[in-house]
N, C-alpha and C positions, 0 to 999 in steps of 0.2 A: 817771373814777369817783370821784375824790376829792371832787367837789362835787355829786354827785347820787346819789339812790338808785334812779333809773330807768334801766334798760338798754334801749337800742334802742326807747325809748318804749313798752315792753311789760312788762318784768319789774321789779317794785318790790321792792328788798331790804328786808326787815323786821327780821331778827334774825340775828346771827352765831351759827351752831351748830357750827362746826368750823373748825379751823385746823391746818395742817401744813406739811410741807416744800415741797409743790407749790403751795399756795395756800390759799384760804379757801372755806368752804361757808356759804351763807346760806339761811335760810328766806325765801321770796319769794312774791309773788302775781303770777300771770299776769293782767295787766289785760285782755287780750283775751278770755280764756276764763273768768275769774273763779275760778281754782283755785289751790291752794297747790302750790308746787313747790320744789325745791332747786336753787340756782344755785351751781355750782362755778366760782370765778374763779381762774385760774392766775396764779401769781406773775409779774408783768411782768419781762421781761428787762432792758429799758431800755438806755441808751447804754453802760453799763459792760460789756456783753457783746459779744463779737465778732459783727459783723453777719452773717457767714456762718452762725455757729452759731444766731443768733436766727432767721434765715430758715429754716433746716432745722427748727428746733423748731416754728415756726408751721405749716409745711407738714405736719410729722408729726402735730401736734395735729389738724389738719383731717382728715387721713386716718384717724387712730385714732377720731376722733369719729364719722365716717361709719360705721366698722365697728361702734362701740358702738350707734349709732342703728339699725342694720340688724337688731339682735338682738331678737326678740320671743318671750319665754318667761317664764312666771310665776316662774322661778327666777333671772332676770337683771334687774337694775335697768333700768327703761325710761328711755331718753334721748329727750327731746322735741325739743330744739333745741340748736344750738351756733353760735358766731360770735365776733366780735371787736368790742369797744366801747372806744373811746378808748385803743387800744393794749393792752387787757386781753382775753385769750382766756377765753371762758366756755362752760359746758356747763349745760344745763337738764335736770334729771332729775326723776323722780317723788320726792315727799317720803315718806320711809319712817318708820314709827312702830315703833321697836324698838331693839335694840342689836346691835353686832357681837360676834363670838365673843370677841374680845380683851376687850371691856368686860364680857361675862358672866363670864369667868374672873376678872377683876379684882374685880368686885363679889362674887364667890364666894370672895374671898381666896385665889385661885389653887388652890382645890380643884376637882377635876374636876366636870363637869356630870353630871346624872342619866343613867343608862345609856340609858333609853328616849329621852331627848332626843338623846344622842350618835348612836344608831342612826338616828333619824329625820333628823337633820341630814345624816348620811352618805348616806342614800338620796336626799334632795332635792338635795344638791349633785351627786351622781353623775348624776341626771336632767338638771340644768341643764348640766353639763359635756358630757354626751352630745349635747345639742342644739347647743351652741356648737362642739364639735369637728366635728360633721357639717357645719357651715357653714364649716369650714376655719379656725377661729379658735382660737388657743392663748392662754391668759391670761398665763402666764409669771411671775406674781407672786401666786400664790394663798397667802394667809396668813389668820390669824384676823381681822385688821382689815378684810379685804376680803370677809367673809361676814357677812351680817346675818340675825338671827332676829327676825321681826316679832312684835308682840304676839299676833297670831292664829296663830302657829306657823309661818307661811310662812318659808322660808329663801331668801335671794337673794344672788347673787354680785354684788359691786360692782366698779366700775372696770375692766370688761372693755375692753381696748384702752388706756384711759388709764393703767392700771397699767404697761403696756409702755412707754408714753411716759415715765413717771416713772423706770422702770429705765434707759432710754436716757439721760435727762438725768443721772442719777447716774453712769453709766459715762463720760460725756464731760466733765462739768464739775466733778465732785467727787472723782474717784478720783486720788489723788496719793500719792507716797511719804511724805508727812507724816502719813498715817493717817486722812485724812478718809474716812468710811465710805460705801461704796456702798449699804449697807443690811444688814439682818439676814440671816445665812446659815442661820438655823435651818430654813428651809423650801425650800431650794434643792436641786434634783436633782443627782446626781453629774455628769451631762452638762452641766448649766448651769454648775456650778462650773468644769468643765474648759474652758469656752468653746466647746463643740461645738454643732452645730445641735441644736435641741430640737424635739420634736413633742408631740402630745397626751399622750404617756406621761410627759412631765416634769410636766404638771399633775397627773397621777395620783400621782406621787411626792410632790409638794407637799401634795396632799390627804391622803395617808397621814401626813405630818408633822402636819398640822392635827388630824386625827382622833386621832392618838396623844396630842396635848397636851390636847385637851378631854376625852379619856377618862381620862387619868392625872394631869393637872395639870402635866406637864412635857413638853418636846419630846423626841424620840427621842435627840438628842445635846445635852445640856444643860450644856456647858462654858462658862466665862467667856471663854476664849481662842478667838478666831475661827478660828485655825489648827486647833485641836483639834476644833472643830465641823466644819470642812471635811474634815479627815482622817476624822472619824467617818462623815460621809456617804459618803466614798469607800471606806473600808476595813472599817469595823466593823459586823458584823451587829447590829441593834438588839435590845435585850432585849424579849421578848414583852410586850405591854401588860399581860397578866394577872399578870406578876411584880410590877407596881406596884399592881394592883387586881384581886383574885381574882374579884370578882363579874361581871366582863365576860364576855359569852358567848363560847364557844369559836370560833364561826364568825367573830365580829368580830376576835378575836385573829389568826386566819389571814388574814383579808382585809387587815388593816393591814400584816402582815408581807409579803404579796404586793405591796402597793402600794410598800413600801420596798425592793424588790429593787434591787440595785445596777445591774444591766443592764436597759435598757428592755424588751428582749424577754422578760424574766422576770416582768414585771408583767402585770396583766390587759390583754387586747388593746385594750380601749377602755372608756369610761365606761359604756356599755350593759351590757357583760359584768359590770362592777363592780356595777351596780345589780341585776342578776339575782342575783348572789351574796348581796347584802344581803337582797333580798326572800325568797329561799329560806331564808336563815338566820333571818329574823324569823318565818317560818312553821314553824320547827322542823326543816326539812330541812337536811342537811349538804352544802354544795357542796364539790366536790373542789378540791384545790390545783393550782397550776401555771398557766402562761400558756395563753391560748386560752379560748374560750367553754366554761365548765363542763367543763374537762379531766378525764379519767377517771383520771389518775395518782394514785397513793397519796400521802397526806400525807408530808412529809419535813421535814428541818430547814431553817431559813432559808438562803438562798444564802450562800456564803462570800465573803470579800473578793476583789475583783478589782483589781489594781494599776491606778491611773489617775493621770495627771499632773495636778497642780494648776498652773494658769497663774500666771505671775509676778505678775499684779495681785492675786492673793488674799493675798499677804503684807501688803498695805496695809490689809486689811479689819479693822475692829474687830467684836467679837461683836454689837454692837448690843443689842437687847432682844428677848426672846421676847414672847409675847402681852401687850400693854398696852392701856390704854384709849384708843387714838386714836379720835377721833370720826368717824363715817361719816355720809353724807347721811341726814338724818332723825333722828339722835340728838339729843335735846333739851338738850344741854349742850356748851359749848365747852371746849376744852382750854387753860386759861390758861397752862400752862407751855410750850406750843409756841413755836417760834422765829420765826414770821412775823407781823410787824405792819407797818403802813405807811400813809402818808397817802392812798394810793390807795383805801382803803376806810373812812376815818374818816367823812367825809360827814355830820357832825352837822347838825341842823336849822339851827343858827346859823352854819354855816360860810359864809364869803364865797364868792360864785361867781367872783370875779376874783382873790382872793388866798388860796392854800391855806395852811393852818396851817404853822408852822415844824415841821420834823421832830423828833420826840422821839428820845432816845438809841437806842431799839431800831430806829428807822428808819435812823439813821446806821449802826448796826452791820450791819443787813441789807444796806444799800448797799455797805458795805465788804466784806462776805462775797461779794456778787455780783462786785465788782471783783477780789477775790482769785481767784475762780473764773475770771474772764475772763483774768487773767494766766496761769493754768495752761493755759487753752485756747490762748492765743497761743504758749506754749511747745510745746504738742503740735503746733502748726502749723509749728514751726521758727522762729518770729519771736521769737528770744530777746532781742534788744535791746529790742523793745517790751514784752515780758513783764517784763524787768528794771525798766523805768521804772514800770510799773504796780505791781509788788511794792514798789519803793522808796517810792512815794507812800503806798500802803496801810499799809506798815509804820510810816511816820512818823505817819499819822493814828491808827492803832490804838495806837501808843505814847502819843500825847497823851490819847486817850480812855480806854484800858483800863490803861495803865501798861506799862513796858518789859518786865516779866516775865510778862505775861498770855500764856496759851498761843496765842491768836490772833495777838498781836503777834510772838511768836517764830516761829509758823508762816510769817508773811510774810517775816521775815528769813531763814528757812531756804530758802524758794523763791527769794528774792533771791540767796542764795549759790549755788543751783543755776544760775541764769541767768548769774551772773558766771563760774562755772566753764565753762559752755558757750560763752562768748564770749571765752575765753582770758585772763580776768582772775583767775587762780587766787589771787593774793595777796589781792585784795579778797574773793574768795569764802571764803578761809580765815578772814579776820577776821569775816565774817558767821557762819560755822559755829561759830567759837569763842565768839562772843557768844551764840548760841542755846544752845550746850552749857552755858555758865555760867548763863544765865537759867533753863534747864530744871532744872539741878541745884538751884538755889535754890528753885524753885517746886514741882518734882515729886520731887526726890530723885535721888541719883546712880545708882540702879539702875533708874529708870523707863525703859521701852522708848524713849520719845521722847528722853530724855537720851542714851541709848546710841546712837540713830540719829544724833543731832547730833555726838557724839564720833567716830563712825565716819566721818561725812562730813568731819570735820576731818582725820582720818588720810588719807582719800583725797585731799584737797586738798594735804596735805603731800607725798604721793607725786607729785602732778602737778607740784609745784615742785622735784622731785628731792631732797627732804629725807626720804629713805627710812628713815634711822635713827630720826628722830623719829616717823615714821608707824608704824614697827614697834613702838615703845613704846606708842603709843596703841592700836593693834590688839590687842596682847597684854592690855592692861588691860581693854578692852571685852570681849574674848573671855572672860576669866576671869569677869566678871559675867554675861555671857549664858549661859555653861555652868552657872553656879550657879543662876540665876533661871529660865531657860527650858528648860534641858536641852541635851544635846549634839546632838540631832537636830532642834531647831527650825530652820525655814528662816533666821531671822535669825542664829542661831548659825553655821549652815553658811556663810552669806554672809560673815560676819566671818572665818571660817577660810579661805575662798577668798581674800579680800583679803589676808590674812596670807601665804598661799602666794605670791600674785602679788608682794607686796612683798619677800619673801625672795629671789625670783629677781632683782629689781632691785638687791638688796643684794649680789649676787654670791655667793649661797648656793644654787646650783641643786639640789644633792643634797637639802637640807632642803626646798626648795620642791617638788621632785618628789614626795617622800614624803608631804608634807602634802596636796598637790593630789590625789594618788591616793586618800588616805583620804577627802577631801571628795567626790570623784567617786563613790566607792563608797557613801557615806552618802546623797548626793543621789539616786542611782539607787534606793536602798532606800526612801527616804522619798517622793520625788517621782515616781519612775519613770525608766527608763533613757533615754527620749527627751525628758524635760522640758528646756526651754531652759536652765535653770540647771545641770542635770547636764551638758549638752553644753558649756556655757561652761567648766566646770571640767575636763572632758576635753580641751578645747582648750588649757587651761593646762598640763595634764599633757604634751601633745604638745610644747608650746613648751619646757618644761624638759627634755624628752628631747633636743630639738635642742641646747639649751645644754650638755648633757652629752655631745654628740657621738654620741648613739644615734639616728642619722638614719633607719635602717630602721624602728625602733619608732615614731619620730615620724611618719613617712610613713603607716604603717598607721593610727595614731590619728587623724591629720588627715583621712584618707580616710573613716574610719568616721564621724567627726563631720560631715563634709560630706554623706554619704549620709543620716544621721539628720536633719540640719537640713533637707535637701531634702524629706524626708517630713513633718516636723513643721511647719516654717516656710514651706516652699515653695522651689522651685529658684532663684527670683530674689530671695530674701531676702538683705540685705547680710551677715548672719552666715554664710549658706551660701557666699556668694562669698568671705568672709574665710578660711574653712577651705580652700576650693579654692586660694586664693592661697598659703597656707602649705604645702599639699601640693606646689605647684610649687617652693617654696624647698627642700623636702626632696629632691625629685627631682634638683634641681641639685646639692645637696650630695652626693648619691649618684653623681654623674656620669651620670645618665640625662637628658642634655641634650635629646635629641630628644623624649622624652616631656614634659619640662617645657615645651618650645617649643610643642607642640600644646595642652597645658593652658592656657598663657597666651593662645594665639591664640583659643581658645574663650571664655576668661574676658573678654578684651577685647571680643569681639563681644557677650557678654551684658551687660557693664557699660555699653557704649555704648548698647545698646538700652534699658536700664532707667533709666540716669541721665544719659546724654549724653556727648559726646566730651570735654568739658572738665572733667568731674567729677574731683576729686582721686583717687578710687579707680580710675576708669577709667585715669587717667594712671599710677597705680601699677602696674596690670596691664600697661600698655604698656611701662613701664620694665622689668618682668620679661621681657616678650617680647624687648625689645632686648638685654638681657643674655644671654639664651639664644641669640639669633641670633649673637652674638659667640662664645659657647662652641662653637657648631657650625661656626665658621670663616667665617660669612657677614658679614664685617666691613663691607662697603659698606652692606648693608641695616641692620646694627646701628647704624652711624653715622647714617644717615638717620633711623631711628626715634628715636635719642637726641636728635638736634637738634630734631625736631618736638615731642617731649615736653618738652624744656627750654624751648622757646619758649612752649608752652602754659602750663607751670608758671610761667614768669616773668610772663606776662600775668595769670594768675588768682591766683597765690599771692604774687608779688613776687620780686625778684631775689635776696634774701638768705634766702628760706625754705629750710629744710633739704632739702626735696624738690627744689627748683630747683637747689641746689648739688650734690646727688647726681647729677642729670641732667647738669649741666655737667661733672662729673668723668667721667661715662660717655662724653660727647662727647670729652673729652681722651684717654681710654683708647682709643677707636676710632681717633682720629687717630694715636695712637702705634702701634697694631697695623698701620696702613696705611703706617707709615714717614713720616708727615707731622709730624715732630717740632717744627718751628717753630710750626705752628699749635697743636700739642698744648701747647707751652710757654705760649702765651698763655692757653689754657683752664685749665691747671693753676694759673697765677698768679691768675686770677680766682677760682678755688676757694679758694686760700690766703687771699686778701685778704678774701673774704666771711666765711670762718670766723674770721679774726682780728677782724673787726668785730663779729661776733655772739657768738663764744665766748671771745674773748681770745687774745692771741698765744701763751700757754703751754698752751692746751687741747690734749689729745692729738690731736684731729681736725685742729687747725690745724698741729701739728707733722707729722702724717702728710702733710698737703697740701704742706708745705714739702719733705718728703722726695721726694714725687712730682715736684715742680718741679726738685729737684737731680738726680734720675734722668734727667729729660728733658734737662737741661743736659749731663749726661755723654754722652748719646746724640748730642748735637749737637757733642761734643768741646770743650765750654767748661766752666770751673769754676763752682762755685756762687757765687763772689764776683764774677763779671763779668756784664755784661749784653749 
């Protein structure tokens, strides 16, 4: 498409009328039928994206385009055709003459729309949603920019199906811990925010947010901080629209509050019910409140807050923007500030058909952004080495083009640090994080959230290197700023306090660690919910420190509670659920309940093998626990056989000097000793001591302990430690 304006020998692109995150919209002429149409060209993925991701995207586009094309209603934008041309996916739609609600608000200087217009828009959108929901289609991304009001007053919903595609792209390729935004949270339902299954009632909630904004000029939850917006959707009853604008009719006030109910079952049962309420209100009748078609219950206050967990990914969201003037199909002006440009649509009349023009700087930046996203995708797939190479190259190119302290350059270095940490190169990762922290402090300031995130990553890397005292100092400094700037209950503040508690335990200060972890667990339960994954992670740390304090009965109860909650929230086969079960087994063993521990580990080995394979390190860890408890119950022949198998598998998959392999070799030696086979045990103990001396040094406490084991074995053989 870079060299021609004609797609599939039929659609001639005439004028660029819109540009955004997913692609470009052109006014075009259908040469076959002689009519004006809008052609939406989706941004090409290109070779910089993971092939599997690109293949899924293309198939999803075709599926969603078929869905959109099947909708035939005056309130839904008509899709005429779709396909792929020279690697670019395109959608042909009716050309609309009008503006979307976001543009109308912007042109009205963010003042609300006339009341009669607001009520008319509400009725028409309800009618269109009623039709689409009866077809089994949920929009999932209803917002002012996706609703058009034409010059004749007709209201149409745009991007049905394609909006869902955009949402999925954002979730898979752009959502990272560096803060790249999935999108604005201002119009998301509580169940959508929580990552739960959504149905047509989620669209009704989003419509309530849209109606609230066009009626009052502001969204129902209008904070700059994305977390505050999300918590508002989850917990806070919205102010009635009439508190912002007294001239709004009473029925409209009640309808919007019904739509914004926290629980789906407390909203109107469907869009048809909603439309009936609006029609009755416009004619002067007063529909009753409450769920169900024209329920006869008396009016009451808006529903109170219901605790709902925010998923971990919401911490990375930025607030984005409420209604702004993003151009929709048919709007007669492009958005010059939008970020997508590219030679794939330049196609000027004088362009050579055989030599495309050299890419301009924006094209290079768009390519680098795509490659940055591809690196993140590779990491999500567990291909950390490949991801690291991508981020290293993109960081270098961004540094040359944008400068070393540009936020995009630093974002690439941050991702590079994550990949280095994931591949065991903590020292290199620390250097990257330190570089990012210094650059962000120069460019953004010491108290900026991104600066603090980089400093916190630096502390984590220091901990991975065993430099816990230095990590402690960094955590304390970051925590002081987070508490002052964000408040004590912000998720990022609580994460920093959790990390500080973890680090205190590694510093040998378990009492302080336990007290802090317990405080963080209580705060996370209050803010995020008792079964939120982050809450359970801190409760897991509470249990760990209880064990360090020798309070094994309490540790066991807590680990078992965490395991049950994780099974319900994350699933019984989630790795975190397995981890809590494993630690419960440790606690059982410490309490002398060896038979129970044995059965727990036996079931855990079966589950780990089924889900991850027999050679997975965590499967082998569970098998090691099984072998230990076989020995504790006096079944030493079985224990020795298990230890030998695990040792051989660990040596093959992890290497002979890996700490887990060495621990298994020591368990083999212990089994031989219990069976009175001291000569064989001596050989195994010596191998353990030599491996620890190579890896940890001759004076390390674990090496010294291994030499003591060797000496004990020699004594049992009646020989002194100085002879061979």
